[in-house]
C-alpha positions, 0 to 999 in steps of 0.5 A: 500500500506504500507504493500506492500512497506514493503514486497517489501523492506524486500523480495527485500534484499533476492532477491538481495542476490540471485543475482538480482539487487535492481531494478529488485528485487523490480519490481519482488516483486511489480508484485507479490504483486500488485493485478493484477500481472502485471504493465505497464512500466510507472506505474513502473517508477512512483512507484519506482521514477526511471529512464526509463533506470533503469526500462528498464534494470531491466525488460530486466534482468527479461524477460531474466531470464524468471521471467517476461513476456511482454504482450500487450493488444489487440488494445493498444500499451502499454506493460505490464509486468507480473510475470512468477512464473512457468517460472523457471520450464521450463525443456527445458530452464533449461536444456539448461542453465545447458548445456550452463553453463557446457560447459562454465566451461569446455571450460574455464578449457581447455583453462586455460591448468592448473592442479591446484585447480581452474581447480579442482573446475571448473571440480567439478562444471561442474560435478554438472551441468552435474548431474543437466542436467540428474536429474532435469527433473526427480525431476520436474516430481516427484514434478508435481506428488504431485500436485493436 
């Protein structure tokens, strides 16, 4: 378990640098590193010696980001949380996120009503997301074609 703890701490910092909270990073990595790929809520609270609130908030974020999926074993009330490694590749959800974020950027740019450097950056990033909306599904299909 020492090796797993070291891996969680080491890679947790990388995931934090990509925007996840420290607790969410460590839970995600714990799920990947654990032998079963899933864990119950109480197990996570005990392992990290964290408050129920901290673990609950981290799990809510991970579920919302589709990095983790909640599961329930038939006949039991206990919920488990499993890592969802392929969730980030769902083209429908990614396309929806690209569209939503681009729409937000465009709305902010229009509401600002200014023609300045920030508006130019907003337009540039919006253009990138528009590009990703069109190109990501194609890129994903090309990648899938390389799989055995």
